[in-house]
C-alpha positions as a Markdown table, in Angstrom:
| # | Residue | x | y | z |
|---|---|---|---|---|
| 1 | Met | 0.0 | 0.0 | 0.0 |
| 2 | Ala | 2.9 | 2.4 | 0.8 |
| 3 | Val | 4.5 | 1.7 | -2.6 |
| 4 | Val | 1.2 | 2.1 | -4.5 |
| 5 | Leu | 0.5 | 5.4 | -2.7 |
| 6 | Ser | 3.9 | 6.9 | -3.4 |
| 7 | Ala | 3.8 | 5.7 | -7.0 |
| 8 | Ala | 0.3 | 7.3 | -7.5 |
| 9 | Leu | 1.5 | 10.5 | -5.9 |
| 10 | Val | 4.6 | 10.8 | -8.1 |
| 11 | Ala | 2.5 | 9.9 | -11.2 |
| 12 | Leu | 0.1 | 12.8 | -10.5 |
| 13 | Ser | 2.6 | 15.2 | -9.2 |
| 14 | Gly | 3.1 | 17.1 | -12.5 |
| 15 | Arg | -0.5 | 17.4 | -13.6 |
| 16 | Tyr | -1.0 | 21.1 | -12.6 |
| 17 | Gly | 2.0 | 23.0 | -11.3 |
| 18 | Phe | 3.8 | 24.4 | -8.3 |
| 19 | His | 1.8 | 25.5 | -5.3 |
| 20 | Arg | 2.6 | 29.0 | -4.0 |
| 21 | Asp | 4.1 | 27.6 | -0.8 |
| 22 | Glu | 6.4 | 25.3 | -2.7 |
| 23 | Leu | 7.7 | 28.2 | -4.7 |
| 24 | Tyr | 8.3 | 30.0 | -1.4 |
| 25 | Phe | 10.1 | 27.0 | 0.0 |
| 26 | Leu | 12.4 | 26.8 | -3.1 |
| 27 | Leu | 13.2 | 30.5 | -2.6 |
| 28 | Ala | 13.8 | 30.1 | 1.1 |
| 29 | Gly | 16.1 | 27.1 | 0.4 |
| 30 | Arg | 18.4 | 29.5 | -1.5 |
| 31 | His | 18.6 | 31.5 | 1.8 |
| 32 | Pro | 19.6 | 28.8 | 4.3 |
| 33 | Ala | 19.1 | 29.8 | 7.9 |
| 34 | Trp | 18.3 | 28.1 | 11.2 |
| 35 | Gly | 14.9 | 29.6 | 11.1 |
| 36 | Tyr | 12.4 | 31.8 | 9.2 |
| 37 | Val | 9.7 | 34.1 | 10.6 |
| 38 | Asp | 7.0 | 31.5 | 9.7 |
| 39 | Gln | 8.7 | 28.2 | 10.0 |
| 40 | Pro | 11.9 | 26.3 | 11.1 |
| 41 | Pro | 14.4 | 25.3 | 8.4 |
| 42 | Leu | 13.7 | 21.7 | 7.5 |
| 43 | Thr | 11.0 | 22.1 | 4.8 |
| 44 | Pro | 12.9 | 24.6 | 2.8 |
| 45 | Leu | 15.9 | 22.3 | 3.0 |
| 46 | Leu | 13.8 | 19.4 | 1.8 |
| 47 | Ala | 12.6 | 21.6 | -1.2 |
| 48 | Arg | 16.2 | 22.5 | -2.1 |
| 49 | Ala | 17.3 | 18.8 | -1.8 |
| 50 | Gly | 14.4 | 17.5 | -3.8 |
| 51 | Ala | 15.1 | 20.1 | -6.6 |
| 52 | Ala | 18.8 | 19.3 | -6.6 |
| 53 | Val | 18.3 | 15.5 | -6.7 |
| 54 | Phe | 15.2 | 15.1 | -8.8 |
| 55 | Gly | 15.0 | 18.4 | -10.7 |
| 56 | Ala | 13.5 | 21.8 | -10.0 |
| 57 | Ser | 10.1 | 20.8 | -11.3 |
| 58 | Pro | 6.8 | 20.0 | -9.5 |
| 59 | Thr | 7.5 | 16.3 | -9.8 |
| 60 | Gly | 11.1 | 16.7 | -8.6 |
| 61 | Val | 10.1 | 18.7 | -5.5 |
| 62 | Arg | 7.2 | 16.3 | -4.8 |
| 63 | Val | 9.2 | 13.0 | -4.7 |
| 64 | Val | 10.1 | 13.7 | -1.1 |
| 65 | Pro | 6.5 | 14.2 | 0.2 |
| 66 | Ala | 5.5 | 11.0 | -1.7 |
| 67 | Leu | 8.2 | 9.0 | 0.1 |
| 68 | Leu | 7.2 | 10.6 | 3.4 |
| 69 | Ser | 3.6 | 9.6 | 2.9 |
| 70 | Ala | 4.6 | 6.0 | 2.2 |
| 71 | Cys | 6.5 | 6.1 | 5.6 |
| 72 | Ser | 3.3 | 7.4 | 7.2 |
| 73 | Val | 1.3 | 4.5 | 5.9 |
| 74 | Val | 3.8 | 2.0 | 7.4 |
| 75 | Leu | 3.9 | 3.9 | 10.7 |
| 76 | Thr | 0.1 | 3.8 | 10.9 |
| 77 | Ala | 0.1 | 0.0 | 10.4 |
| 78 | Leu | 2.8 | -0.3 | 13.1 |
| 79 | Leu | 0.6 | 1.8 | 15.4 |
| 80 | Ala | -2.3 | -0.7 | 14.8 |
| 81 | Arg | 0.0 | -3.6 | 15.6 |
| 82 | Glu | 1.2 | -1.9 | 18.8 |
| 83 | Leu | -2.5 | -1.6 | 19.8 |
| 84 | Gly | -3.1 | -5.3 | 19.3 |
| 85 | Ala | -4.1 | -5.5 | 15.6 |
| 86 | Gly | -3.4 | -8.7 | 13.7 |
| 87 | Arg | -2.4 | -8.8 | 10.0 |
| 88 | Gly | -5.8 | -7.8 | 8.8 |
| 89 | Gly | -6.1 | -4.9 | 11.2 |
| 90 | Gln | -2.7 | -3.7 | 10.2 |
| 91 | Ile | -3.5 | -3.8 | 6.5 |
| 92 | Phe | -6.8 | -2.0 | 7.1 |
| 93 | Ala | -5.0 | 0.7 | 9.1 |
| 94 | Ala | -2.5 | 1.2 | 6.3 |
| 95 | Gly | -5.4 | 1.5 | 3.9 |
| 96 | Cys | -7.2 | 4.0 | 6.0 |
| 97 | Cys | -4.0 | 6.1 | 6.1 |
| 98 | Ala | -3.5 | 5.8 | 2.4 |
| 99 | Cys | -7.1 | 6.8 | 1.6 |
| 100 | Ser | -7.3 | 9.8 | 3.9 |
| 101 | Gly | -7.8 | 13.1 | 2.2 |
| 102 | Tyr | -5.4 | 14.7 | 4.5 |
| 103 | Val | -2.6 | 12.2 | 3.7 |
| 104 | Leu | -3.2 | 12.5 | 0.0 |
| 105 | Ala | -3.2 | 16.3 | 0.1 |
| 106 | Ile | 0.1 | 16.7 | 2.0 |
| 107 | Gly | 1.6 | 13.8 | 0.1 |
| 108 | His | 0.9 | 15.5 | -3.2 |
| 109 | Leu | 2.3 | 18.9 | -2.1 |
| 110 | Leu | 5.5 | 19.7 | -0.2 |
| 111 | Ser | 4.4 | 21.5 | 3.0 |
| 112 | Thr | 5.5 | 21.7 | 6.6 |
| 113 | Ser | 2.7 | 19.3 | 7.4 |
| 114 | Thr | 4.2 | 16.6 | 5.2 |
| 115 | Phe | 7.2 | 15.9 | 7.4 |
| 116 | Asp | 5.2 | 16.8 | 10.5 |
| 117 | Leu | 2.7 | 13.9 | 9.9 |
| 118 | Thr | 5.4 | 11.3 | 9.5 |
| 119 | Ala | 7.4 | 12.6 | 12.5 |
| 120 | Glu | 4.3 | 12.9 | 14.8 |
| 121 | Leu | 3.3 | 9.3 | 13.9 |
| 122 | Gly | 6.8 | 8.3 | 14.9 |
| 123 | Val | 6.4 | 10.1 | 18.2 |
| 124 | Leu | 3.1 | 8.4 | 18.9 |
| 125 | Leu | 4.5 | 5.0 | 18.0 |
| 126 | Leu | 7.4 | 5.4 | 20.4 |
| 127 | Thr | 5.1 | 6.8 | 23.0 |
| 128 | Leu | 2.9 | 3.7 | 22.8 |
| 129 | Arg | 5.9 | 1.4 | 22.9 |
| 130 | Leu | 7.0 | 3.2 | 26.1 |
| 131 | Leu | 3.5 | 2.9 | 27.6 |
| 132 | Arg | 3.2 | -0.7 | 26.8 |
| 133 | Thr | 6.7 | -2.0 | 27.6 |
| 134 | Arg | 7.9 | 0.6 | 30.2 |
| 135 | Asp | 11.3 | -0.1 | 28.6 |
| 136 | Ser | 13.5 | 3.0 | 29.1 |
| 137 | Arg | 15.6 | 2.2 | 26.1 |
| 138 | Trp | 13.0 | 3.8 | 23.9 |
| 139 | Trp | 13.4 | 7.3 | 25.5 |
| 140 | Pro | 16.6 | 8.2 | 23.5 |
| 141 | Ala | 14.8 | 7.4 | 20.2 |
| 142 | Leu | 11.8 | 9.4 | 21.3 |
| 143 | Gly | 14.0 | 12.4 | 22.2 |
| 144 | Ala | 15.8 | 12.3 | 18.8 |
| 145 | Val | 12.5 | 12.2 | 16.9 |
| 146 | Ile | 11.1 | 15.1 | 18.9 |
| 147 | Gly | 14.2 | 17.1 | 18.2 |
| 148 | Met | 13.9 | 16.4 | 14.4 |
| 149 | Thr | 10.3 | 17.3 | 14.5 |
| 150 | Leu | 11.0 | 20.7 | 16.1 |
| 151 | Leu | 13.3 | 21.5 | 13.2 |
| 152 | Asn | 10.1 | 21.4 | 11.0 |
| 153 | Lys | 7.3 | 22.7 | 13.3 |
| 154 | Gln | 6.6 | 23.4 | 16.9 |
| 155 | Leu | 3.2 | 21.7 | 16.8 |
| 156 | Val | 4.7 | 18.6 | 18.4 |
| 157 | Leu | 4.9 | 20.6 | 21.7 |
| 158 | Ser | 1.1 | 20.7 | 21.7 |
| 159 | Leu | 1.0 | 17.0 | 21.0 |
| 160 | Leu | 3.4 | 16.3 | 23.9 |
| 161 | Leu | 1.4 | 18.6 | 26.2 |
| 162 | Ala | -1.8 | 16.7 | 25.3 |
| 163 | Leu | -0.2 | 13.3 | 25.9 |
| 164 | Leu | 1.0 | 14.5 | 29.3 |
| 165 | Ala | -2.5 | 15.7 | 30.2 |
| 166 | Gly | -3.8 | 12.3 | 29.0 |
| 167 | Leu | -1.2 | 10.5 | 31.1 |
| 168 | Leu | -2.2 | 12.5 | 34.2 |
| 169 | Ala | -5.9 | 12.1 | 33.6 |
| 170 | Ala | -5.7 | 8.3 | 33.0 |
| 171 | Arg | -6.0 | 6.4 | 36.3 |
| 172 | Pro | -3.4 | 3.7 | 36.2 |
| 173 | Gly | -4.4 | 0.2 | 37.1 |
| 174 | Gln | -3.0 | -1.6 | 40.2 |
| 175 | Glu | -0.6 | -3.6 | 38.1 |
| 176 | Thr | 0.7 | -0.4 | 36.5 |
| 177 | Thr | 1.0 | 1.3 | 39.8 |
| 178 | Arg | 2.9 | -1.6 | 41.3 |
| 179 | Arg | 5.4 | -1.6 | 38.4 |
| 180 | Leu | 6.0 | 2.1 | 38.7 |
| 181 | Arg | 6.8 | 2.2 | 42.4 |
| 182 | Pro | 10.3 | 0.7 | 42.4 |
| 183 | Gly | 11.4 | 2.6 | 39.3 |
| 184 | Lys | 10.5 | 6.2 | 40.0 |
| 185 | Ala | 14.1 | 7.3 | 39.6 |
| 186 | Arg | 14.5 | 5.6 | 36.3 |
| 187 | Leu | 11.1 | 6.9 | 35.2 |
| 188 | Leu | 12.4 | 10.5 | 35.7 |
| 189 | Leu | 15.8 | 9.6 | 34.1 |
| 190 | Gly | 14.1 | 8.6 | 30.8 |
| 191 | Pro | 12.4 | 11.9 | 30.0 |
| 192 | Leu | 15.5 | 13.8 | 31.1 |
| 193 | Leu | 17.6 | 11.7 | 28.6 |
| 194 | Ala | 15.0 | 12.3 | 25.9 |
| 195 | Leu | 15.2 | 16.1 | 26.6 |
| 196 | Leu | 19.0 | 16.0 | 26.5 |
| 197 | Leu | 18.9 | 14.4 | 23.1 |
| 198 | Ala | 16.2 | 16.6 | 21.7 |
| 199 | Leu | 17.7 | 19.9 | 22.7 |
| 200 | Pro | 21.0 | 19.7 | 20.8 |
| 201 | Ile | 19.1 | 18.9 | 17.6 |
| 202 | Cys | 16.6 | 21.7 | 17.8 |
| 203 | Ala | 18.6 | 24.3 | 19.8 |
| 204 | Pro | 19.8 | 26.2 | 16.8 |
| 205 | Thr | 16.3 | 26.9 | 15.5 |
| 206 | Leu | 15.0 | 27.7 | 19.0 |
| 207 | Trp | 17.9 | 30.1 | 19.5 |
| 208 | Trp | 17.1 | 31.8 | 16.1 |
| 209 | Gln | 13.5 | 32.3 | 17.1 |
| 210 | Ala | 14.5 | 33.6 | 20.5 |
| 211 | Thr | 17.0 | 36.1 | 19.1 |
| 212 | His | 14.5 | 37.3 | 16.5 |
| 213 | Gly | 11.7 | 37.9 | 19.0 |
| 214 | Trp | 9.8 | 34.6 | 18.4 |
| 215 | Pro | 8.3 | 35.7 | 15.0 |
| 216 | Glu | 6.5 | 32.4 | 14.6 |
| 217 | Leu | 4.2 | 33.4 | 17.4 |
| 218 | Lys | 3.4 | 36.7 | 15.7 |
| 219 | Val | 2.6 | 34.8 | 12.5 |
| 220 | Ala | 0.3 | 32.4 | 14.4 |
| 221 | Arg | -1.6 | 35.3 | 15.9 |
| 222 | Val | -2.1 | 36.8 | 12.5 |
| 223 | Leu | -3.4 | 33.5 | 11.1 |
| 224 | Ser | -5.7 | 33.0 | 14.0 |
| 225 | His | -7.1 | 36.5 | 13.5 |
| 226 | Val | -7.7 | 35.8 | 9.8 |
| 227 | Asp | -9.7 | 32.7 | 10.6 |
| 228 | Gly | -11.8 | 34.4 | 13.2 |
| 229 | Val | -14.8 | 33.0 | 15.0 |
| 230 | Ser | -16.1 | 31.1 | 11.9 |
| 231 | Gly | -12.9 | 29.1 | 11.8 |
| 232 | Arg | -13.4 | 27.9 | 15.4 |
| 233 | Leu | -17.0 | 27.0 | 14.8 |
| 234 | Leu | -16.1 | 24.9 | 11.8 |
| 235 | Phe | -13.1 | 23.4 | 13.5 |
| 236 | Leu | -14.4 | 19.9 | 14.0 |
| 237 | Pro | -16.5 | 19.6 | 10.8 |
| 238 | Leu | -13.5 | 20.8 | 8.6 |
| 239 | Gln | -11.2 | 18.4 | 10.5 |
| 240 | Leu | -13.3 | 15.4 | 9.8 |
| 241 | Leu | -13.9 | 16.5 | 6.2 |
| 242 | Gln | -10.2 | 16.8 | 5.6 |
| 243 | Phe | -9.6 | 13.4 | 7.2 |
| 244 | Ser | -12.4 | 11.6 | 5.3 |
| 245 | Pro | -16.0 | 11.3 | 6.4 |
| 246 | Val | -16.0 | 7.7 | 5.2 |
| 247 | Leu | -13.3 | 6.8 | 7.8 |
| 248 | Val | -14.8 | 8.7 | 10.7 |
| 249 | Pro | -16.8 | 5.6 | 12.0 |
| 250 | Val | -13.5 | 3.8 | 12.3 |
| 251 | Ala | -12.0 | 6.7 | 14.3 |
| 252 | Ile | -15.0 | 6.6 | 16.6 |
| 253 | Val | -14.5 | 2.9 | 17.2 |
| 254 | Gly | -10.9 | 3.5 | 17.9 |
| 255 | Leu | -11.6 | 6.4 | 20.4 |
| 256 | Arg | -14.1 | 4.3 | 22.2 |
| 257 | Arg | -11.7 | 1.4 | 22.4 |
| 258 | Leu | -8.9 | 3.5 | 23.8 |
| 259 | Leu | -11.1 | 5.0 | 26.4 |
| 260 | Cys | -13.2 | 2.0 | 27.5 |
| 261 | Asp | -11.3 | -1.2 | 26.7 |
| 262 | Asp | -9.5 | -2.6 | 29.7 |
| 263 | Glu | -7.1 | -4.4 | 27.5 |
| 264 | Leu | -5.8 | -1.1 | 26.3 |
| 265 | Arg | -5.9 | 0.7 | 29.6 |
| 266 | Trp | -2.1 | 1.3 | 29.2 |
| 267 | Ala | -2.8 | 3.2 | 26.0 |
| 268 | Arg | -5.7 | 5.4 | 27.4 |
| 269 | Pro | -3.5 | 8.5 | 27.6 |
| 270 | Val | -3.4 | 8.5 | 23.8 |
| 271 | Gly | -7.2 | 8.4 | 23.6 |
| 272 | Leu | -7.6 | 11.2 | 26.2 |
| 273 | Ala | -4.9 | 13.3 | 24.4 |
| 274 | Tyr | -7.1 | 13.7 | 21.2 |
| 275 | Pro | -9.9 | 15.8 | 22.8 |
| 276 | Val | -7.3 | 17.7 | 24.8 |
| 277 | Leu | -5.2 | 18.5 | 21.7 |
| 278 | Cys | -8.4 | 19.7 | 19.9 |
| 279 | Val | -9.1 | 22.1 | 22.8 |
| 280 | Leu | -5.5 | 23.3 | 22.8 |
| 281 | Val | -5.5 | 24.0 | 19.1 |
| 282 | Leu | -8.9 | 25.7 | 19.3 |
| 283 | Leu | -7.7 | 28.0 | 22.1 |
| 284 | Gly | -4.5 | 28.8 | 20.2 |
| 285 | Gly | -6.4 | 29.6 | 17.0 |
| 286 | Gly | -4.8 | 26.8 | 15.1 |
| 287 | Lys | -5.9 | 25.0 | 11.9 |
| 288 | Pro | -8.4 | 22.1 | 11.9 |
| 289 | Tyr | -5.8 | 19.7 | 10.5 |
| 290 | Tyr | -3.3 | 20.1 | 13.4 |
| 291 | Pro | -4.7 | 17.2 | 15.4 |
| 292 | Leu | -5.0 | 14.8 | 12.4 |
| 293 | Pro | -1.8 | 12.8 | 13.1 |
| 294 | Leu | -3.2 | 11.9 | 16.5 |
| 295 | Leu | -6.6 | 11.2 | 14.9 |
| 296 | Leu | -4.8 | 8.7 | 12.6 |
| 297 | Ala | -3.4 | 6.9 | 15.7 |
| 298 | Val | -6.9 | 6.8 | 17.2 |
| 299 | Thr | -8.2 | 5.4 | 13.9 |
| 300 | Ala | -5.5 | 2.7 | 14.0 |
| 301 | Ala | -6.9 | 1.6 | 17.3 |
| 302 | Gly | -10.3 | 1.0 | 15.7 |
| 303 | Cys | -9.1 | -1.1 | 12.8 |
| 304 | Glu | -8.8 | -4.4 | 14.6 |
| 305 | Pro | -12.4 | -4.4 | 15.9 |
| 306 | Val | -13.8 | -3.2 | 12.5 |
| 307 | Val | -12.0 | -6.1 | 10.7 |
| 308 | His | -13.1 | -8.5 | 13.4 |
| 309 | Arg | -16.7 | -7.5 | 13.0 |
| 310 | Ala | -16.5 | -7.9 | 9.3 |
| 311 | Arg | -15.4 | -11.5 | 10.1 |
| 312 | Arg | -12.1 | -10.8 | 8.3 |
| 313 | Ser | -14.0 | -10.5 | 5.0 |
| 314 | Trp | -12.8 | -7.7 | 2.8 |
| 315 | Arg | -16.0 | -7.7 | 0.8 |
| 316 | Thr | -17.4 | -5.0 | 3.1 |
| 317 | Leu | -14.1 | -3.2 | 3.9 |
| 318 | Thr | -12.7 | -2.9 | 0.4 |
| 319 | Pro | -15.6 | -0.9 | -0.9 |
| 320 | Arg | -15.3 | 1.5 | 2.1 |
| 321 | Leu | -11.6 | 2.0 | 1.4 |
| 322 | Leu | -12.3 | 2.5 | -2.3 |
| 323 | Leu | -15.0 | 5.1 | -1.6 |
| 324 | Ala | -12.7 | 6.9 | 0.8 |
| 325 | Ala | -9.9 | 6.9 | -1.8 |
| 326 | Ala | -12.1 | 8.1 | -4.6 |
| 327 | Thr | -13.7 | 11.0 | -2.6 |
| 328 | Ser | -10.3 | 12.0 | -1.1 |
| 329 | Ala | -8.6 | 11.9 | -4.5 |
| 330 | Leu | -11.2 | 14.1 | -6.1 |
| 331 | Ala | -10.8 | 16.7 | -3.3 |
| 332 | Ala | -7.0 | 16.5 | -2.8 |
| 333 | Leu | -5.3 | 15.3 | -6.0 |
| 334 | Pro | -5.1 | 16.7 | -9.6 |
| 335 | Val | -7.2 | 13.9 | -11.1 |
| 336 | Leu | -9.6 | 16.1 | -13.0 |
| 337 | Pro | -8.6 | 18.3 | -16.0 |
| 338 | Val | -7.2 | 21.6 | -15.1 |
| 339 | Ser | -10.3 | 23.3 | -16.6 |
| 340 | Ala | -12.3 | 21.6 | -13.8 |
| 341 | Val | -10.2 | 23.1 | -11.0 |
| 342 | Ala | -12.8 | 25.9 | -10.5 |
| 343 | Val | -15.1 | 23.2 | -9.2 |
| 344 | Thr | -12.7 | 21.4 | -6.9 |
| 345 | Asp | -11.3 | 24.7 | -5.7 |
| 346 | Ala | -14.5 | 25.2 | -3.7 |
| 347 | Val | -13.6 | 22.2 | -1.6 |
| 348 | Asp | -9.8 | 22.5 | -1.5 |
| 349 | Ile | -8.3 | 25.9 | -2.3 |
| 350 | Asp | -4.9 | 24.4 | -2.6 |
| 351 | Gln | -5.9 | 23.0 | -6.0 |
| 352 | Gly | -6.4 | 26.5 | -7.5 |
| 353 | Glu | -3.1 | 27.7 | -6.0 |
| 354 | Gln | -1.2 | 25.2 | -8.3 |
| 355 | Val | -2.5 | 26.9 | -11.5 |
| 356 | Gly | -1.4 | 29.9 | -13.5 |
| 357 | Trp | 2.1 | 30.7 | -12.3 |
| 358 | Pro | 3.9 | 30.6 | -15.7 |
| 359 | Arg | 1.2 | 32.8 | -17.2 |
| 360 | Phe | 1.5 | 35.1 | -14.1 |
| 361 | Thr | 5.2 | 35.4 | -14.8 |
| 362 | Arg | 4.7 | 36.1 | -18.5 |
| 363 | Ala | 2.2 | 38.9 | -17.7 |
| 364 | Thr | 4.6 | 40.5 | -15.2 |
| 365 | Ala | 7.4 | 40.3 | -17.8 |
| 366 | Val | 5.2 | 42.1 | -20.4 |
| 367 | Ala | 4.5 | 44.8 | -17.8 |
| 368 | Trp | 8.3 | 45.1 | -17.1 |
| 369 | Thr | 8.9 | 45.9 | -20.8 |
| 370 | Thr | 6.7 | 49.0 | -20.4 |
| 371 | Ile | 9.6 | 50.6 | -18.4 |
| 372 | Pro | 11.9 | 52.4 | -20.8 |
| 373 | Thr | 15.1 | 50.4 | -21.5 |
| 374 | Ala | 17.4 | 53.1 | -20.2 |
| 375 | Gln | 15.6 | 53.1 | -16.8 |
| 376 | Arg | 15.4 | 49.4 | -16.2 |
| 377 | Ala | 18.9 | 49.2 | -14.6 |
| 378 | His | 17.6 | 51.3 | -11.8 |
| 379 | Ala | 14.1 | 50.0 | -11.6 |
| 380 | Ala | 12.8 | 47.7 | -8.8 |
| 381 | Leu | 10.3 | 44.8 | -8.8 |
| 382 | Leu | 8.1 | 44.5 | -5.6 |
| 383 | Thr | 5.5 | 41.8 | -4.9 |
| 384 | Ser | 2.8 | 41.7 | -2.3 |
| 385 | Asn | 3.4 | 38.1 | -1.1 |
| 386 | Tyr | 5.8 | 35.2 | -1.0 |
| 387 | Gly | 4.0 | 33.2 | -3.7 |
| 388 | Glu | 4.4 | 35.9 | -6.3 |
| 389 | Ala | 8.1 | 36.4 | -5.3 |
| 390 | Gly | 8.7 | 32.7 | -5.5 |
| 391 | Ala | 7.1 | 32.4 | -8.9 |
| 392 | Leu | 9.1 | 35.3 | -10.3 |
| 393 | Ala | 12.3 | 33.9 | -8.8 |
| 394 | His | 11.7 | 30.5 | -10.4 |
| 395 | Tyr | 10.3 | 31.5 | -13.8 |
| 396 | Gly | 11.4 | 35.1 | -14.1 |
| 397 | Pro | 15.0 | 34.7 | -15.3 |
| 398 | Ala | 13.8 | 33.1 | -18.5 |
| 399 | Tyr | 12.0 | 36.3 | -19.3 |
| 400 | Gly | 14.8 | 38.6 | -18.2 |
| 401 | Leu | 13.1 | 39.7 | -15.0 |
| 402 | Pro | 15.3 | 41.1 | -12.1 |
| 403 | Thr | 15.2 | 39.9 | -8.5 |
| 404 | Ala | 11.7 | 40.3 | -7.0 |
| 405 | Tyr | 11.5 | 41.8 | -3.6 |
| 406 | Ser | 8.7 | 41.6 | -1.0 |
| 407 | Gly | 8.1 | 42.6 | 2.6 |
| 408 | His | 6.0 | 39.4 | 3.2 |
| 409 | Met | 7.2 | 36.8 | 5.7 |
| 410 | Ser | 10.9 | 36.0 | 5.5 |
| 411 | Leu | 11.4 | 37.9 | 2.2 |
| 412 | Tyr | 11.5 | 41.0 | 4.3 |
| 413 | Asp | 14.8 | 39.7 | 5.8 |
| 414 | Trp | 16.3 | 39.2 | 2.3 |
| 415 | Gly | 15.6 | 42.8 | 1.2 |
| 416 | Pro | 15.4 | 45.7 | 0.6 |
| 417 | Pro | 16.4 | 46.6 | -2.9 |
| 418 | Pro | 19.6 | 48.7 | -3.0 |
| 419 | Asp | 19.1 | 52.5 | -2.6 |
| 420 | Ser | 20.7 | 52.8 | -6.1 |
| 421 | Asp | 17.4 | 51.4 | -7.5 |
| 422 | Asp | 15.9 | 54.8 | -7.4 |
| 423 | Gly | 14.0 | 54.6 | -10.7 |
| 424 | Pro | 10.6 | 53.2 | -11.6 |
| 425 | Val | 9.0 | 50.6 | -9.4 |
| 426 | Leu | 6.8 | 47.8 | -10.7 |
| 427 | Leu | 4.4 | 46.5 | -8.1 |
| 428 | Val | 2.6 | 43.2 | -8.2 |
| 429 | Glu | -0.5 | 44.0 | -6.1 |
| 430 | Gln | -3.4 | 41.7 | -5.2 |
| 431 | Ala | -6.7 | 43.1 | -6.3 |
| 432 | Asp | -8.3 | 43.8 | -2.9 |
| 433 | Gly | -9.2 | 47.4 | -3.9 |
| 434 | Gln | -7.2 | 49.0 | -1.1 |
| 435 | His | -4.0 | 49.7 | -3.1 |
| 436 | Arg | -2.0 | 49.7 | 0.2 |
| 437 | Leu | 1.2 | 48.7 | -1.6 |
| 438 | Glu | 1.1 | 51.8 | -3.8 |
| 439 | Gln | 1.0 | 54.3 | -0.9 |
| 440 | Pro | 4.8 | 54.9 | -0.6 |
| 441 | Phe | 5.2 | 55.4 | -4.3 |
| 442 | Ser | 4.5 | 58.2 | -6.8 |
| 443 | Asp | 2.3 | 58.4 | -10.0 |
| 444 | Cys | 1.1 | 54.8 | -10.0 |
| 445 | Arg | -0.9 | 53.3 | -12.8 |
| 446 | Thr | -2.1 | 49.8 | -13.7 |
| 447 | Val | -0.3 | 48.4 | -16.8 |
| 448 | Lys | -1.5 | 44.8 | -16.6 |
| 449 | Arg | -4.0 | 42.6 | -15.0 |
| 450 | Ile | -3.4 | 38.9 | -14.3 |
| 451 | Asp | -5.8 | 36.4 | -15.8 |
| 452 | Asn | -5.1 | 32.6 | -15.5 |
| 453 | Gly | -7.4 | 32.1 | -18.5 |
| 454 | Leu | -9.4 | 29.3 | -16.7 |
| 455 | Gly | -11.7 | 31.4 | -14.6 |
| 456 | Ile | -10.1 | 30.0 | -11.4 |
| 457 | Asp | -10.6 | 32.4 | -8.6 |
| 458 | Asn | -7.3 | 31.8 | -6.8 |
| 459 | Gln | -5.3 | 34.4 | -4.9 |
| 460 | Glu | -3.6 | 35.8 | -8.0 |
| 461 | Gln | -6.6 | 36.1 | -10.3 |
| 462 | His | -7.1 | 39.7 | -11.3 |
| 463 | Thr | -3.9 | 40.8 | -9.6 |
| 464 | Glu | -2.8 | 44.2 | -10.8 |
| 465 | Val | 0.7 | 44.9 | -12.1 |
| 466 | Val | 1.2 | 48.6 | -11.3 |
| 467 | Leu | 4.0 | 50.9 | -12.6 |
| 468 | Cys | 5.1 | 53.8 | -10.4 |
| 469 | Thr | 7.6 | 56.5 | -11.2 |
| 470 | Gly | 9.5 | 56.0 | -8.0 |
| 471 | Ala | 9.5 | 55.8 | -4.2 |
| 472 | His | 9.0 | 58.8 | -1.8 |
| 473 | Arg | 12.0 | 57.7 | 0.3 |
| 474 | Pro | 15.2 | 55.6 | -0.1 |
| 475 | Trp | 14.5 | 51.9 | 0.1 |
| 476 | Ser | 16.6 | 51.5 | 3.3 |
| 477 | Val | 14.3 | 54.1 | 5.0 |
| 478 | Leu | 11.1 | 52.8 | 3.4 |
| 479 | Trp | 11.6 | 49.1 | 4.0 |
| 480 | Pro | 10.5 | 48.8 | 7.7 |
| 481 | Ser | 7.0 | 50.1 | 6.7 |
| 482 | Leu | 6.6 | 47.3 | 4.2 |
| 483 | Arg | 6.9 | 44.4 | 6.7 |
| 484 | Gln | 3.8 | 42.1 | 6.7 |
| 485 | Tyr | 3.0 | 38.7 | 8.1 |
């Protein structure tokens, strides 16, 4: 199942084009650092490595997420085995993972969630192994995996906090209590050893965040404000929709088993951790998909009972997996013609963000030629977001475009243009009607409007390319006012 999934993901990887985030990761990979304002360094490094090894194309960049998704399938099967599943339950768990819309979506695109899913499943597997065996030899491995996960995202800290809350809330049985009494010192030594292994791995990126004022927290607050109250009200429905409504009954069986089955009393902290994590993410204004790695582990717990009730007959389970795969693929993968993206974009906006970037670049290049040739050496190109800057960095050199600057996210740290670029300024400005990007510049006029030619209402559709005669102040003075998250 892992091989089939990864092969399907690679086969479909070049159907549309780059996602705006992938173009940003490729650009960030050219500016290696221990951290960025919106993420740790691992995903940009994976983008750079994928492009170097497999080619700077959508397929080349997406080989890595396809392989990571295959690992996630195997880890989900191992989680089911840890929770008592036999061969059939393990196969069904692998199938549930491979058919989940969330797994397909992040396996198709390179994102910070891609590595995060695999790493958090690894954390959960090692946690279950520790809970079941009480073997302290697993603590170093857990610490190393946590350290690697923190190089990609800090979300694992919420997962660990939820697991700790689940451990404290679960009432240990008499046998468990008896086993813990003689080994309290060793019980404390294990987490300390894990911490000592995790810290050296993630210390550089934590130090970067600390010395830069913890910008990731600022970005998180901005994203939480953008989602607003409606995002919190739709938190659970969107989470289950992204996971796969067809697989939700299996997850419910798994949650009930973890909370009520005496045979899995030792694993009860994992079951309790899921609602705790949902509450933590809600309070923090996080995305609905943040708890989905833990939900996959909960689903793995339900696979053995579901297979047993089906009397080990796949005539009822196979159609369920096929239905889940079909609905998830339609929502998350580029299986439809590009002309149909306007329909699927209503379900998954990431589909539309993979369309139109070469056309966007060509339109910007046409607008650039409206600047008199003699003035282009001192002209500047400024974009409103990292997706635009990433696209122009990737496709722009073929059209003779200069370096594109932006105050968005970490691109702010790679600017500003030199003060010697005191000529015309070409702005790529999203069509929100507010023209905020034009305010520091003189005599601005629209010279081009972006049209992807497919009627897809993505973020760049109807973007305006605006030509201004110059800036009111030197770039070095103006730049701090252009910072945006």
